[in-house]
N, C-alpha and C positions, 0 to 999 in steps of 0.2 A: 394482642394477635393483629400481625402487619393489614395494611388495607386486602395486596395483592391476593392474603388469602381467604381474606373476607366480602370477595365480590363476587358477582353474580352476571348472566349477561342471555337475553332472551329476544322474540321476538314480540313484540306483541298489535302489528299489523302488516299482516292480513291476521285478524284475532285466530282466525282455526290454524294458522303456519304448522304447526307439529303434524297437525292429520294428514298435510297435503305433502310433504316430506314422507310420513310413512308409506300415505297413497305411490307417489314418485315412487320409495325405492323397492316397493311390490309390484314395480313395474306398469299399476294401473291408472297413471297419469302422466301427460311426456315433461319436458321445458320448452316453454316455459311452463312453470305450475303458479307462479301471478302473472296477471294480470299487469299488460304494458299501465292504466289507465288507473289499476288501485294505488296509493298510496303504504308506502313500506312504513315501519318503523321499529326500532332495535333499542332496545337497550343496555345500560349496563350500571347497575348496582354497585359502590363502592360502601361494605361496611354494613354490607347484607345484616347480620348479627349482632353485630356490637356498635354500631356507628361511627360514623366520623370525626374525631375530634382530638382540639389539638392542631397548630400549626405545618408542624411536620406530618400529624398523619389527612392533614387538608395539600399540603404538598404532595403528597406521594401518591393521593388520587388523581389530582389533577395533571401529576407523570405519569401514571395507568393511562390515564382519559386522552393525553399528548401520544402514546405511545401506540395505544386502539384503536384511533383517527388516525396514524400513519401506516398503521399494518393495512386497514379498509382503504383506502386512499395507493393503497401498493396491489392488493388484491383486485382494486376496479382495474389500475393500469397491467395487470398480466392479463387477465382478460382481453382489455381492448385490445395488446398489442400478439396476442395470441388467439382469437375466436374459434379457433379448433377446439381448445377446454371449456367450451359452453355447448359441445356435441352431448348432447342426454344417458347415451353410453358412459362416456367420459366421467361425467361430472357422476352417472351411477357404480360405476367402478371406484369415484373418490370414496365414496360416501360409505360406501362399501364397506372400504378399506378400515377408516374409521372406526364404520359400526363393527370387524375382529379388536380391533384394540379395544375397544369398550367389555367387550367380550370376553377378552384375556382378560383384563383388570375388574372384571368384575364376573367372577366366574359362577355358575351353578344361580344367576340369572333370569326369573323369568321372560314366553318372545314379550313378554305385552308390556310390563318389564323394560328388557332391551330395547325394542321401540319407542319410549316414552325418553328411553335416556337419549337417544341415538337424536331425537327430532328436537330435541332439547339442546345438543352436546355447542358448545360457543364456538366450535373449529368449525364444525358443518353450519350453523346460526350463520358466523360472518361471512365463509366461504355464499352460501345464498344468497345472503345482500350483495354483496359484489358482482356475483355471477348478472343478477337481475338488473342489477346497475347498468353495468356492461354491456349487456344484450337488448337494451333496452335507450342504448346512451343517455340517459336520465341523467345527473346534475345530483349531489348530494351533498348533506349539511349536517352536524353534529353542536348539538350546545350539551352544558355541563350545568347542571341546577348543584346548589346544597355550599353545606349542609340544611337539607330542606329545618325551616321552620314550620310553628303552627299555621302562619300565617298566609304559605304555598302549599300547605297538607289539609285536603279536606277532613273533618272529626275521624271516621269511619278508617282513617289509613293514620294517623297519627301514630299511633303503636310500629306500624312495619316499615315505615318513612322517615320520622322525625328521625333529624341526626344525619343520616345517610344524603350520600354522595348520588346523583344519578348521569350519565352520559344519555343522552335520546342521537338518534342517527335517524332523519328522513331519506329519501329518494327527490328529494327537489331542491332548486338552487340553494334556496336559507330560508327560515324561520317565519317567515312572513311570506313567504308563499303558499304556506300551509294553507289547505282550508277547515283550520280550527283555531279558534280565538287563542286561545293560548294551549303551545307546545304537550303539555303536559297531559293534557285535557282526553288524548285520547289513551296516554297510559294509565290514568286513574283509572277511566270505562274500561280498557282492559282489562285491569286490577279487580274492579267489581264483578266482570263475568267468571275471573278465574279462582276467587274466595282467595 
């Protein structure tokens, strides 16, 4: 299976990101719904189901990672050059449009499942990351890991992560500015909480 079809994106910091997006969409919270001092962490997993094997797949994952970073940078620049797009009503409208697209693609879905899908949608999550970076004037950095081997992965996650490649993005100038010993640490902590 091509690595692009076996990939997944999410946000692990703040840990309750999906709930925050759902509350924002419902009008129960405003923008920004992430505080300025909170670390944000996004992840992209390549080879989610089957792993990444061989030079061709590793190259494909690295190319996807490069394009993902370029897309994030492009979105941050777009928000910085047009701050009006950070207006809560505009943002909520864009999220609602995406929600309607998801509803059309997955007809018959219950509201709870719809909320979960929307709040975990890669387009919305990447947009959320870019919006908050731009809003607060944060720097951001990305780093790719893997294919992960036993030495980097806690025993509990061996089956889920061994052989996968992970791209992590943070709202920090570089990985050395993070309040963690290892940039993978908060990702592993989040995985432990979500199961």
